[in-house]
N, C-alpha and C positions, 0 to 999 in steps of 0.2 A: 504494500500500500504506500503510495506517494504522499508525503506530508503536505497539507494545505498551509497557506500563509499563517493562519492562527496557530497551527501546530508547530511550525518552525519558530514562530515568535515565542511560544510557551517553552520550547526546548532551549532557545537562546536565553530566556529569562531565568530558567532553572540552572543554566550552565551545562546542560547535557551536550549541547553543541557549543563549542567555544570558537569565537572568531575575533582575531585581534589584528589591526585595530578594529574596534567595534564598528559594525556597518551602520551607515545612515539608512535607517529602516524606511524613511519616506521615499528614498530613491532606490534602494537596493532590494527591498523585500517585494517579491512578485507574487502572483496568486498561488504558484506551486513551486517556487524556487527562490534562491537568494543570489543576486548578482555579486560577482567578485570583480575587483579592479586589477589592472595591470600594474605589476611592480616595476622596479628600476633596472633589473638585471636581465641581460640577454646573452646567450651563448651562441656565437656564430661559428659555423664549420670552416675549417681550414682546408678547403678543397684542393689547393695547389701544393700542399705539403706532403701528402701521402696518397698512395694509390688505392688503398682499401682499408676496411675495418674488419678485423678478424676476431670474432668473439673468443677464440682460444688463445689469443695473444694479447695480453694486457698492454703491452708496449704500443699497440696500435691505437689505444684509447688515450694515451698520455698527452699528446699534443693535438688532439682531434678538434678541440674547440678553443675559442678565445672569448673571455668574459668582457662584456661591455656594460658599464654602469652609467646610466643616464642621470642627469640633474632634473629638477622640476621643470625647467623651461626648455628642455630638449625633447626631440621626437626621434623615433626610430623608424627608418624606412624599410619596409619589407618589399623586395623587388619581385617581379613575376618569376615563378618557378623556384623561389628561394624557400629554404626550410631553416628555421631558427628555433631555439629554445628560449622561453621566457619564463617568468614566474608571476604568481599572483602577489598582490600587495599584502593580502591577508594571510595570516597563519591560521590554519583551521585544525580543529580537533574533533574527530568523529567518534561518537561512543560505540561500544561493542554491540549495540542493538540496532544500529542504522548503517546503511551504506549510502554513499553519495554518487551521483552521476553528473559528470561535467559536460556541459554543452556550450557551444559558442552562442553569442547573441545573434539574433537574426539580422540586425542592422549591420553587424560586422561581416556576417556571411554574405550579405548582398553586395559587399565590396570585393568578394573573392577570397576573403581571409578565412581559413580553417584554423580552429583553435587547438584541436587534437587530432592526431592521426589514428591512434588506437587507445591511448591512455585516458579514457573517459570514465573509468571506474575507480572510485576512491574507497578502499577497504575499510571495514569497521576497525576502529582502533588507530587509524592513521592520524599522525600529528605532524604538521609542518606546512610550509608553503607548497602550493601545487605547481609543478613544472608544466608549462604549456608547450605543445608541439605545434608551432605556428607555420603555416604554409600560405603562400599567395598563389591561388589558382587563376587569377585574373591576368590581364595583359598590361596593367599599369601599376606602378609602385603605390603602396598605401602607407600613410604615416600613422604610427601608433604612439600614444602619449602615456607616460606614467600616470596612474590614478584614474584613467578612463575605465568605464565598465566594459569588460572584455568578454566575460563568460558568466555562466550561472550554474549553481549547484541545485539539483533536485535530491531530496532525501527520501529514502525508502526504508520502511521498517522491516527488520529481519523476522523470520518465524520465531526465533528465540535469539538471545544474545550469543555471540560466537564464544567458543571455549577459550580461544586465544586470539586477541586482536592483532592487527598488523605488526605493531611494535613488539609484541611478545613472541612472535614467531621468529625462528632462526632464519636469517637471510633477508630481513626487512631492510633492504639496501637504501631505501629513501626516507626512512623514518627520521623526522627532525630536520629535514632539509630546509635551509633558510635562503636559498638562492636558486636560480635556474641550474638544474643539476643534469649533467650529461649522463649518458647511459653507463650503467655499471654491470652490463650483461656478463662481462668476464668473471664476475663474482658468483654466477650461477654454478651450482654443484657440477653440472655436466661439463663445465669448462675449467674446473680446477684441476690442477695436476694431481694425479693419483686417485681421481674419483672413479 
């Protein structure tokens, strides 16, 4: 069951769902979701420095991206065909009895900007800023600004609370992330030496 605005508000007020900085509910609370804003961090890929990404070779991840941190008055241009990682301004904490689904805002999508390629599922127990996988499917560059509403979260009730939330499970590679975080696929068990 997806939470309605009144249920999201009640869970925020009880502290079950934690969002920091606190959202402006007049602007960010929608009928069945909560808008999140774009943060200041972007990871851009260093396409010219290496030929491939090999999940079995951690060294191919070491210089894969470059971090760009914007100031309040700066914009970030996403060019046609470009793929970048960004982060939400908000740090979110999802309780063990909910999961969250991340979706792009329609107004952003109508410019050709996709907010996630596959990572639209936020596990129960997750704590941190959400890394966004941004692509420009259009034919013209689009400017993005820190603090603009970029996506929204819909919350769904679980049939029961999970036994172990995301951060309690071994291998929770992104728990507590505070910036746009590049892939840590090389940490998966199947790519560790001796597995």
